[in-house]
Structures are given as C-alpha cells and as structure tokens.
N, C-alpha and C positions, 0 to 999 in steps of 0.2 A: 503537373501537380492540378489540382481548383483550388481553388480559392477563395475561402469563403468569406466571412467577417473578419475586417479588422484585427491585430491584436489591440486592449485595451491597456491601460496604465492605470492603477491604480496605485491611492495613494497611501502606503504605510507606510507611518513615522513610528520609529520603535524608538524608546526611551537612547538616552547618548549613550549610556553602556554595554544597551544590543541591539550597536549599526553593526559591529562588522558581524561579515558574513560568519565567520568560524563564529564568535558569541553566539549568534541568533543558531547556529546550526548547534551547536554543541548546551546551551542552556537548555536549550526545548527539550533534552533528553537525560540532562545533566541526573544525577540522586537527590540532590538539591531542591531538587524540585520535585523531588516521590511526593510527597510527605503534603504536600497542597493539594495538588493528582486526586490523590486518596483524599482528603481529605469532602473536597468537594466529590471525586466520586464515589461517597460509601453506599449514595442509597442506591445506587448502580450495577456497584460489590455484591450488597448486601439481594439484589431484585434477578441477580444472572444466574440463572441456571445453564450447566454441561448438559453441551449438546453433541450427537455423533450423527453426521451427515452419510447419506449411504449416496454417492457423487459416480454408482456407474463402474461397473468391470471393475468391479471387487474393494475400489477406491475408498475410504474411510478419512472425513475430514475432521476435524476439533473445532467448537466452538461454544462460545456463548452468548443468550439469549436472554432480552433485558426489556418486559415492560413498560410500554411509557410511565410517565409518572402523576398522570393527575389522574383523578379519582374513578372510577369505574363505568360510571354512565360516559366518560368523556370522552369526545370521539379522536381515535388513532389517526394523523396524518399518515401516516403510511412505514411501514416496514424502511430500516437503512442498514444497512449493511457494509460493513467498513474492514478494506483489508491490511495488512501492518507490511510497512516494507522488509527488503532481506535481514533475515538474523532480529529484527523485530518479535514480536506476537503479538496476542487477543490483548495485552494486559500492559504496554508497553506506552510510556506517557500520553502518546502524543492518540493514542487511539481511545484510550480510556477518557481523556478529559473531551476530545472531540463526541464519544461516546454517550457521555453524562449528558452535554451544554445540549448533544440531537430529544436525548430521553425527556432533558424539560423542557421544551419546544414541543413533547407529543407527538415523537414518535417512540415505536416498537424498533431496540436492535440489536444485532447479530454480528458480534466483533469472532472473526473470521480466523485461524489460525490454519494457515495452510500445510502443507506435505512438512516434519520435521518441525513442528516452528511449537514453541510454548511447551505443554505437556505432551505431542502430542507420534515422539520418535518412534513409539512400539505399536502404530497403526498399520504400516506399509511399509513392507518390508524392503523395496527398491526409496533409495534417497530421492529429496527435491531434489528438481532444478526446475531454470525460468522456464523454458518453454511446457511444461507441465499442466498448460492452459487449458485441455478439456476438462481435467479435476475441478477446476475454481469456475468453470461455466456445469459442472453437476452440481455443483453446492451450491451454487445461486438459486439453478430450476430451483434444488428438494428446499429452499427456503421461498418459494412464489409459491410450492407446490403446499406446505406445510401454512402459511398463509395470502390466501386464492384469494381473499377480499378486501385483501390495503393494497394501495402505490406501493410498486419495491421502487426505490433507491438504493445508491450504490456511488459509495468515494471511497479515493485509498489511496495511500504514501507512497511515494518512492517507488521502487519493486510492486507494493501493491496496486502503487497509480498506474504503472505498464498495463498489471495485469486486470485490473480493471476497465481500459478504454478497448484492451484486444476479448474483454468481455461483455461489451458492448455490442463488440461487432458483430457475435458470433450469435449475440440473445436471437434476435429477430430469426432466424435461422431454427433456433432452439422453444422460440416460442415461449422467450422467454418475455415480458411486459415490464421492460426498464421504463418507469422515468422519467427520471436522471441520472446523469453518470456525473461525479467530478473527481477530477484526480487533482494531488497536491505533489507537486514536485516529481513528472515522472522521469523516468529511465527512457530516454528520448532511442539515442543508440548508442548497446551495450560496447561496444567499442571504443569510443570517446568517454564514459564512464568509467571504461576496467581503466584507461591513459589518465583518469582527474587522478583515479585511486592510487597509481602511481605513482603518479609524479606531483602530486601536489604533499598537503602539508601530512606528517606519521601518520598523524592522530589517526586517520580517522583508515589506511592502511591498517596498524596491528591491533587498532576496533576491531576492524570485521573477520582480518585473521582469528582474531582472539576466540571472537563468539563463533567462529565457524568451528575450531577444531574443539571448542566446547560442544559446539549442536554431535558433532561427529563423533565422540567420547558418549555424545550418551545413544546416538547411530549405533553406535559398537556393541553396551552393554546392549542393547532391550535385541542384538544378533549375533551371538558370540561367533555362532557358527558359519556366518555370512562374513561379517569387516573384521576387519583390523586394520588399525590407522594410527597404530604403532607412529611411525613413520613418518606421517605427514610433520609434525616440527623440526620435521628439518627445510621442510619447503617457504622458505620465505615471502612468496613476496602471491598478493591475489590471482595474479595473471597465469604463475607455473602451476601451483594451485586448480585454480581452475580446469587448465588444460588438463593438467593429472586425471580429471574425473570425469572431463568431457573426455575422456578416452579409455576411461575403461570401464565407466559407469551407464552416460548419457547416451550410446548409443549414435551417436554426432561419429563423423569421420572426424571430423579437426576443430578448433576450437573457435574459428572461423564462421564457420557452419552451425554453428551454436550460436554463437551471438548472433548474429543474421537474424538466428529465429525467432527469436523473441524483438528483437524493433520495428518500432512504429513509423520508425521516418520513412522516405521517401511516399511512397501515395499506398501504403498499407492501411491507413486511413479512410482514400478515397470515398469508401461504399459507407461509410460510417450514416447512421441513420438514427439511432438512439439520440436524445440532447445529451452533448458532455459539454465539461470544463474544465480547460486546466488552467491551475492557475500553479505561475511558477516564480523562481527571482533572478533579477540578471547580473548577481554578485552566487547565486548556486556554488559554491567549491565543487560538489559533488556533480551534477548535469553543468554543461556545460551547453548557456544562455545558449549557443550560436545555433547549437542541432533544434533550435526551437524555428527554427526558416526553412528546412529542412524536412518538413512536417506537412499533408494533404491540409487543408483545410474546408475540407463539404460544407454547407452551409446550415446542418448541424453541430459544428461544434465553434464556440469559445474559446475565447483566450486570453488571461487574464496577468499581465506580466509587472510585475514589484523591480520598483530600483534594488529594494532590500530587501532580505526575508532570512538569505543562507539557504541550507538544504532542510526542509520539514521544519523551518523554523519559525516564525510572524511571533516571537513575544512579544505585545506590545505594548509592556507596560510592569513595574517592578514586583506586583503580584502573580505577574508571568502565565497570565491571561493571552491565550490563543487567538489573534484576528483569524487564522485561516478556518479556527472551525464555526467562527461566524459570520464567513464568509458561506460554507457549505453551509447552512442555519438556512440564510437568508435567500441562495439559489434552491435548495431543497424546497422553500416554503411555496416561492416564487413558482414551482412544479406544482407543489403539491394544489397551487389556485386553481393550476387549467383546466 
C-alpha cells in the first residue's frame, strides 16, 4: 500500500464528564442535546427547502438545501454536501449542528438523506444497502450541476464517511469536481465494525437494531405488496439480520462478499485523487482504530487521530459544542482558499 503523509495526532481535550468513549458517543446524539442544537440551528432549519434529486436509473434521493446565512451580496464559499451515518438522517443532531456551523461560515449546505433514511422510504422500491454507492455519486453530481458555479465540498460521518471517501474515489471519472472531502470516524472494515457492535457494549447493538426494525416497518408500509417484515423482531443480532437481508434482498452471494464490497481497507484508496481528510478516534467503540493501519495512504489523503472522541462524538464543552464540526470548517476554509 502507498504511504502518504504521516498520521497526525490532534489535541482534543473534552471536559472531565465527557472523557469516556461511551459518554462521547452517546451524548453527541442524546435527546438532551436536541433542544440546544435545534436552537442554534433554527435559522438553518427555517431556510431549508426539500429537494428530490434524480440520481440516475430511476433512483431518487431526498435532501435539504440551505443557502449560506450572509447578506445577498456576500460571496458564498461553496456548497457543502453532508452525509449522515447508518440509520441516521439529514436531521441527525451531528448533521444539523455541522450544517448550521458551516452555513454561518459562508457555505451553502445540502443535507443528503441516503435511501430509506429520513422521510424517503417511499421514493425507491428496493431496499437500502451499503453498496449502493452509484446513487450517492449520482446525488453529489446532481448537486454540482445545480450549483455549478461554486466549489463543491463533501463531509460524512461513520457509514456516511465511508460513502464520502468512495464518492471521492469515483468523482474524477464522473466529472465531479470536489474541492475537499472530510470523513469523520468512517467505517473502514465492515467485518470488524460488525464484530465490535456484536461484542461491545449492548447499548449500541440494541440502538441500531431498534432503528433498523423501525425503518423496515416504514418500508413495508410504503410497499405493502412487496415487503412483510413482521418476523424480523425474532432476529436478535445485527449479524443475523444483515445476513438475512444479504441473502434475500442484496444480490450478493453471501455476507462476507457483501461486507467486503464496501470495505476501504487494503489498496482501495490507492487511486484517491481528491484531497481527503479522515478524522478518527483511538477510543472509538464502534470503529476499531487498528483498522487505520490497514488503509492505503496516497498523497491526497491526510489522517488525524485523536486519543479521545468516541464514535462521532467530539463534544468539547458542557454546552455540547462539537470540536469535529469546527475542524471540518477549518479544513474546508483552507481548501476554499486554494
């Protein structure tokens, strides 16, 4: 594997009560944080408009567009596309907070809902799975075509971070001119992430199972003649539920082939040409930090590892502000000045 720039270690120092990996991971998405985030993001939410993107081959994805918050005569720095994690949405707290922060810094923001996330279950008949990269590439290309005169930026969290890096790999061939990509705590090797979810703290496993089952019920309500998921409550692990859907709905021959299909370890990132920056934590309870040693390091890729931060946490004070979103803004600003 090509080795590019060395990994840097950033000084992220959370307050004492938020130092633990679980505290960081849970508090970032906890209901107690929602009123704070929604108050700070009120202008963003009020300025958001619903958009349905034609992503090619009959696929439609939903998102929210918010213009930058400066006066009409102010110069927009660019359009930032944000991608949530698995079973998150464009209204997830980390996406709302990051979008609001970037908008205040002078960016137009597009919060993308991946298939079957947010209010989009009715838009496409087939189910979401993590190898549906072509439609996300199509969505980003459609955003570029809509705002062709502005620099284009992309950021993703967790599975969305994995998608963002795979979009960056495919961008030059599709004529997508990404100025900068930032990936926060991306899924690197889905097999080890799945193992971490199954063997780690049960709260994460139960959280994702609950949200996945809820999503499947919405899909069945949208397409009652095609889907009946009444029995999925009997499947008690994410591994078994994933294997069931791989077998019946993914088109992949087996679970391992499916998981390897969206892994970005090994030489997958070797051909990366778009400037990309990964920010990840050594104490992430969902994404094993040891996987970072197994990715290619082309010159276009920078990696920042923090000692603490949990999984997409990075709460830097008791007001529950995000250190990660400031880093995204700083990285985007440096790229905007290039």
